VEXKOL-334329 format. One record per atom (N, C-alpha, C): atom name; residue in three letters; x, y, z. Coordinates in steps of 0.02 Angstrom, whole numbers, plus 50000, padded with zeros to 5 digits. Each point is the difference from the previous one (the first is absolute). Example, Ala and Ser with C-alpha at 12.3 -4.5 7.8 and 13.67 -1.06 7.14 Angstrom:
BEGIN
- atomo residuo c1 c2 c3
- N ALA 50660 49716 50390
- CA ALA 49955 50059 50000
- C ALA 50045 50060 50000
- N SER 49982 50053 49964
- CA SER 50042 50059 50003
- C SER 49961 50055 50037
This chain:
BEGIN
- atomo residuo c1 c2 c3
- N MET 54232 53735 57044
- CA MET 50008 50062 49965
- C MET 49944 50048 50019
- N THR 50019 50061 50015
- CA THR 49950 50050 50019
- C THR 49998 50055 49948
- N MET 49941 50028 49994
- CA MET 49990 50054 49952
- C MET 50006 50066 50037
- N ARG 50042 50045 49973
- CA ARG 50007 50065 50031
- C ARG 49938 50042 49989
- N TRP 49982 50041 50048
- CA TRP 49939 50040 49996
- C TRP 50004 50051 49944
- N ASP 50060 50028 49988
- CA ASP 50006 50051 49948
- C ASP 49992 49969 49930
- N VAL 50024 49939 49992
- CA VAL 49992 49965 49936
- C VAL 49927 49983 49989
- N THR 49967 49976 50052
- CA THR 49928 49985 49996
- C THR 49960 50062 49983
- N LEU 50016 50055 50032
- CA LEU 49965 50063 49987
- C LEU 50012 50023 49928
- N ALA 50062 49993 49975
- CA ALA 50016 50019 49931
- C ALA 49961 49958 49950
- N ILE 49994 49935 50012
- CA ILE 49963 49956 49955
- C ILE 49926 50018 49999
- N ILE 49972 50013 50059
- CA ILE 49929 50019 50003
- C ILE 49989 50067 49966
- N ALA 50045 50048 50011
- CA ALA 49994 50066 49968
- C ALA 50003 49995 49924
- N MET 50045 49958 49975
- CA MET 50006 49991 49927
- C MET 49936 49968 49972
- N GLY 49972 49954 50037
- CA GLY 49937 49969 49978
- C GLY 49943 50050 49999
- N VAL 49997 50043 50049
- CA VAL 49947 50051 50003
- C VAL 50009 50049 49942
- N VAL 50061 50023 49988
- CA VAL 50013 50047 49945
- C VAL 49982 49968 49933
- N THR 50019 49938 49990
- CA THR 49983 49965 49938
- C THR 49925 49996 49991
- N TYR 49965 49981 50053
- CA TYR 49926 49995 49996
- C TYR 49970 50068 49984
- N LEU 50023 50053 50032
- CA LEU 49972 50066 49988
- C LEU 50012 50023 49929
- N CYS 50059 49985 49972
- CA CYS 50013 50019 49931
- C CYS 49952 49964 49952
- N ARG 49990 49936 50011
- CA ARG 49955 49962 49956
- C ARG 49927 50022 50010
- N ALA 49979 50006 50062
- CA ALA 49931 50019 50014
- C ALA 49988 50071 49976
- N GLY 50049 50043 50006
- CA GLY 49992 50069 49977
- C GLY 49988 50003 49925
- N GLY 50035 49959 49963
- CA GLY 49989 49998 49928
- C GLY 49930 49977 49982
- N TYR 49976 49950 50034
- CA TYR 49931 49977 49988
- C TYR 49949 50053 50020
- N ALA 50013 50034 50056
- CA ALA 49954 50052 50022
- C ALA 49997 50057 49950
- N VAL 50058 50020 49974
- CA VAL 50001 50054 49951
- C VAL 49963 49979 49936
- N LEU 50012 49939 49977
- CA LEU 49968 49978 49938
- C LEU 49924 49992 50008
- N ARG 49976 49987 50061
- CA ARG 49928 49995 50011
- C ARG 49968 50069 50005
- N ALA 50038 50048 50026
- CA ALA 49972 50066 50012
- C ALA 50004 50046 49939
- N VAL 50047 49988 49956
- CA VAL 50013 50044 49943
- C VAL 49980 49964 49936
- N GLU 49965 50035 49957
- CA GLU 49982 49972 49935
- C GLU 50061 50005 49954
- N THR 50025 49942 49979
- CA THR 50060 50000 49959
- C THR 49982 50008 49926
- N PRO 50042 50034 49962
- CA PRO 49986 50007 49928
- C PRO 50008 49933 49965
- N PRO 49970 49992 49941
- CA PRO 50004 49937 49964
- C PRO 50072 49977 49986
- N PHE 50045 50048 49988
- CA PHE 50070 49982 49988
- C PHE 50030 49964 50060
- N ILE 49988 50026 50060
- CA ILE 50027 49969 50061
- C ILE 49968 49932 50011
- N ASP 49935 49993 49988
- CA ASP 49967 49935 50005
- C ASP 50033 49949 49954
- N ALA 50012 50019 49938
- CA ALA 50032 49955 49952
- C ALA 50071 49983 50022
- N LEU 50036 50049 50026
- CA LEU 50068 49989 50023
- C LEU 50002 49950 50057
- N LEU 49957 50009 50049
- CA LEU 49999 49955 50058
- C LEU 49977 49930 49980
- N ARG 49955 49995 49951
- CA ARG 49976 49935 49977
- C ARG 50054 49961 49962
- N ASN 50042 50035 49962
- CA ASN 50047 49967 49955
- C ASN 50072 50002 50023
- N LEU 50014 50027 50057
- CA LEU 50069 50006 50023
- C LEU 50033 49934 50020
- N PRO 49967 49952 50031
- CA PRO 50035 49939 50023
- C PRO 50036 49962 49944
- N ALA 49972 49994 49942
- CA ALA 50031 49961 49946
- C ALA 50067 50030 49978
- N PRO 50004 50065 49985
- CA PRO 50065 50027 49981
- C PRO 50053 49997 50056
- N LEU 49978 50009 50062
- CA LEU 50048 49994 50055
- C LEU 50027 49929 50005
- N PHE 49956 49951 49994
- CA PHE 50021 49930 50003
- C PHE 50048 49986 49942
- N ALA 49985 50024 49940
- CA ALA 50043 49989 49943
- C ALA 50069 50032 50011
- N ALA 50001 50059 50029
- CA ALA 50064 50033 50014
- C ALA 50042 49960 50050
- N TYR 49968 49975 50052
- CA TYR 50037 49960 50050
- C TYR 50027 49937 49967
- N VAL 49961 49968 49959
- CA VAL 50022 49938 49967
- C VAL 50057 50015 49951
- N ALA 49994 50053 49961
- CA ALA 50052 50017 49952
- C ALA 50067 50014 50035
- N ILE 49998 50036 50055
- CA ILE 50062 50014 50037
- C ILE 50029 49935 50027
- N ALA 49958 49958 50028
- CA ALA 50024 49936 50028
- C ALA 50028 49955 49945
- N LEU 49966 49997 49943
- CA LEU 50024 49957 49945
- C LEU 50066 50025 49971
- N SER 50011 50064 50001
- CA SER 50062 50027 49971
- C SER 50061 49979 50040
- N LYS 49991 49978 50061
- CA LYS 50055 49980 50043
- C LYS 50005 49924 50008
- N GLN 49961 49963 49961
- CA GLN 49999 49927 50006
- C GLN 50031 49966 49940
- N ASP 49997 49934 50001
- CA ASP 50030 49960 49947
- C ASP 49946 49977 49950
- N LEU 50019 49955 49955
- CA LEU 49955 49976 49949
- C LEU 49940 49963 50029
- N ALA 50011 49963 50054
- CA ALA 49945 49963 50031
- C ALA 49943 50047 50021
- N ALA 50018 50057 50027
- CA ALA 49948 50047 50021
- C ALA 49963 50028 49940
- N ALA 50035 50014 49946
- CA ALA 49967 50024 49940
- C ALA 49953 49947 49972
- N LEU 50022 49937 50001
- CA LEU 49957 49946 49975
- C LEU 49940 49989 50046
- N ALA 50009 50008 50066
- CA ALA 49945 49991 50047
- C ALA 49948 50056 49993
- N SER 50021 50057 49973
- CA SER 49952 50055 49992
- C SER 49950 49986 49944
- N ILE 50017 49954 49954
- CA ILE 49955 49986 49944
- C ILE 49935 49967 50024
- N PRO 50002 49945 50038
- CA PRO 49937 49972 50025
- C PRO 49964 50047 50049
- N CYS 50039 50040 50035
- CA CYS 49970 50050 50046
- C CYS 49958 50050 49960
- N ALA 50028 50027 49947
- CA ALA 49964 50048 49958
- C ALA 49941 49967 49965
- N ALA 50009 49937 49979
- CA ALA 49945 49965 49966
- C ALA 49942 49988 50048
- N ALA 50016 49983 50063
- CA ALA 49947 49989 50049
- C ALA 49962 50065 50014
- N HIS 50036 50054 50003
- CA HIS 49966 50064 50012
- C HIS 49959 50021 49939
- N ALA 50025 49987 49940
- CA ALA 49962 50018 49940
- C ALA 49936 49959 49996
- N LYS 50003 49937 50021
- CA LYS 49941 49957 49995
- C LYS 49949 50015 50055
- N TRP 50023 50006 50063
- CA TRP 49954 50005 50056
- C TRP 49997 50070 50032
- N GLY 50049 50042 49988
- CA GLY 49999 50068 50027
- C GLY 50005 50004 50076
- N ASN 50034 49952 50030
- CA ASN 50005 49997 50073
- C ASN 50074 50006 50019
- N PHE 50018 50054 50035
- CA PHE 50069 50011 50020
- C PHE 50025 49945 50047
- N GLY 49960 49980 50048
- CA GLY 50020 49948 50047
- C GLY 50016 49935 49965
- N LEU 49956 49980 49955
- CA LEU 50012 49938 49962
- C LEU 50063 50006 49957
- N SER 50010 50059 49971
- CA SER 50060 50011 49959
- C SER 50064 49991 50041
- N ILE 49999 50026 50061
- CA ILE 50058 49993 50043
- C ILE 50013 49926 50017
- N VAL 49946 49964 50016
- CA VAL 50008 49929 50017
- C VAL 50027 49961 49940
- N VAL 49974 50014 49940
- CA VAL 50023 49966 49940
- C VAL 50073 50016 49987
- N GLY 50020 50064 50008
- CA GLY 50069 50020 49989
- C GLY 50048 49967 50049
- N VAL 49980 49997 50063
- CA VAL 50042 49968 50051
- C VAL 50006 49925 49986
- N ALA 49945 49968 49981
- CA ALA 50001 49929 49984
- C ALA 50045 49987 49939
- N ALA 49995 50043 49949
- CA ALA 50042 49992 49940
- C ALA 50074 50008 50018
- N MET 50015 50049 50042
- CA MET 50069 50012 50020
- C MET 50026 49940 50041
- N ALA 49959 49974 50045
- CA ALA 50020 49942 50039
- C ALA 50013 49940 49955
- N ALA 49957 49990 49950
- CA ALA 50009 49944 49953
- C ALA 50064 50008 49960
- N LEU 50014 50061 49978
- CA LEU 50062 50012 49962
- C LEU 50061 49990 50044
- N ARG 49998 50023 50061
- CA ARG 50057 49990 50046
- C ARG 50009 49925 50015
- N TRP 49944 49965 50008
- CA TRP 50004 49928 50013
- C TRP 50030 49963 49939
- N ALA 49985 50026 49940
- CA ALA 50027 49969 49939
- C ALA 50073 50019 49988
- N GLY 50028 50044 50041
- CA GLY 50071 50015 49995
- C GLY 50017 50066 49968
- N MET 49951 50042 49987
- CA MET 50016 50065 49969
- C MET 50021 50051 50051
């Protein structure tokens, strides 16, 4: 299998554009003094976004997914770690599926 040069060039160009968008945001935030409201917004935005993604996903699932979200939420409430919460939720879902739900 050979890779076409135009496809390779498109992939590289998309990677460069993605990098520039991310680096540009960091450069702007380092160069400009942000107001306290923006600082608070950037600090607290990940949790509501994660909750919105989970709520949308749960609305399209069955009872097992709703039950698996309970230990996931409990793990996050106890330890405050999103990664650990995801692992606990996936493990709970796998256990429920294995049990036949």
